[in-house]
N, C-alpha and C positions, 0 to 999 in steps of 0.2 A: 467404101468409107475410109480407105487407107491411101497414103500417097508417099512417093519418093521420087525425086527428080532424076535419079539414075537407076538403071536396071540391075540391081544387086540382089533382088529377092525374087523367088519363084515358088510355085506350089508343086509339091511332090507327095504322093500318097496321103493326101489330106493334111499336110503340114506346110507351113510357110518355112522356106529354107533359104539360107544365105551361106555362101562358102567362098573360099579362094584357095588356089594351089600355090600362089606366090604372094609376096608382100606387095600390097597395093599402096600402103602408106596413107590410108584414108579411113575415116568413119563415115558411114551413111546410115540414115534412119528411115524406116518405114513408119510413118506417124498416122494416127487417126485424124480424120478431118474434124471430128467432134472433140470438144474440149471437156475435160472432166475435173471436178473439184473433190467431191466426196464420193468414194467408190470402193468397191472390192473387185480386184482383178485376180482371176485364177487361170492358170494355163500349165501345160506340160512342156518341158524343155529338155532337149538332148544335145549335148555338146561334145565334139571330138576335136581336140587341139585348140590352141588359142584361147581367147576369151571374148565375151560378148556381154550384152545387157538388155534389160527390160527398162525402158524409160517411162516416166510418168510426170505429169505436171510440166511437160516439156514444150519448148517453143523452137520453131525452125528459124535459123539465121536467115534473114531475107536474101533471096537470090542464090542460096546455096543448098547443098544436101546435108548440111550440118545442123545439129540441134543441141540444145542445152536443157538440162533438167535433172531431176533426181534419177538415180539408176539403181536397180536391183542387179548386182553384178553376177556374172555367170563365168565359170572357169575354175580349174583346179586351184585351190587355195583362196579363191575369191567368192565362191558361191554365197549368195544372200548377204553380201556386204552392201552397204549403202554408200553411194557417191553422189555428190551434188556438183556436177560439172557446169558451172555458170561463169567461168573465167575469173571469179573472185576467190574461190576456195574449192578444195576437194576434200570431202569427208571420207574417211575409211572407217566405217562404224559397223561392228557386229557385236551385239550385246550378249548373246547366248551362244554356247558351243554348238557345233554341228553334230548330227547323229552319227555315231561311230560306224554303223553298218551300211552306210550309203555306198551303192555301186555307181561310181561317177560316170561310167560310159552308158548308163541306162537313162530312161525317162525320169525326170525329176518333177515333182509337183510343187509349183510355185504359187504363192498367194501374197498379194499386196493389198493392204487396207489403209485408206487415207480418209480421215474425218477431221476437218479443221486443221489444226497444227500437228495432230498425232499421225504418225506413219508407223505401220507395223508390217513385218515380214514373217512368212512361214516358209520353210523348205521341208517337203515331205512330212507335213503335219507338225514340225517342230518350230516353235517360235524362235526366231533368230534376232529380231529387232523390235523394240518398242521405244520409239523416238518421238520427242516433241520438239518441233522447230521453234527456235527462239527469235529468228530473224523475220520480223513482220514485213520486210520489204520484198521478200520472195513471193512471187505469184502463187496462189493456191489452186489455180485453174490452168489446165494445159492439156496437151495431147498425150496419148499413150503411144509408145514406140518400141520397135524392135531394132537392135543395132547390128550393123555390119562393121566389124572392127578388124582392120587388117594393118597392124603396125609391126607385127613380128614377121620373121622370115619363115614361119612354120605354117603348113596348110591347116585349115580348119573347116569345120562344117557345124552349123547350129540349126536345129529344127525347133519350131514352135507349133503346138497344136492345142486343140480343145480350149481355145481362148474365150473366156467369158468375162464380161464387164457388167457389174451391177451397180447402178447409181444408188447412193445412200443419202439420207437426210441427216444434217448435222443436228445433234440434240441440244 
């Protein structure tokens, strides 16, 4: 139920892994075949070096490995920020502070909840975002994706596991 036109993702020890030792200068996305509108996504993420993201309500650029959509950002200083990479704007939004005791090289519990225009994030049980989208032209239905992000010269490795997607009804 997932797809990516390039082989940047693999399974190791029960986790989906993507990594690079050198700068590739590209983003690639492993996207779900199914499109989701109202849902709750939970997963564990472990990041070493670089940055990555969890995409949702995303759409693949035709004929490419690229995609655009909302992003739950992953990486030092970026964890649980929201970006909307659609070519028209980039939001850097985090509404609540991060938990001071977080061990950044360990597994992080991530949760994304989308119902209608409301988007909420939690990192390790702490609510970091409660956002209402005002732009009614942005599609509310799309794929969920994992990002390979290789724009820096630094090696990185990101692991995703225990991925659960629960569809919700809008009230």
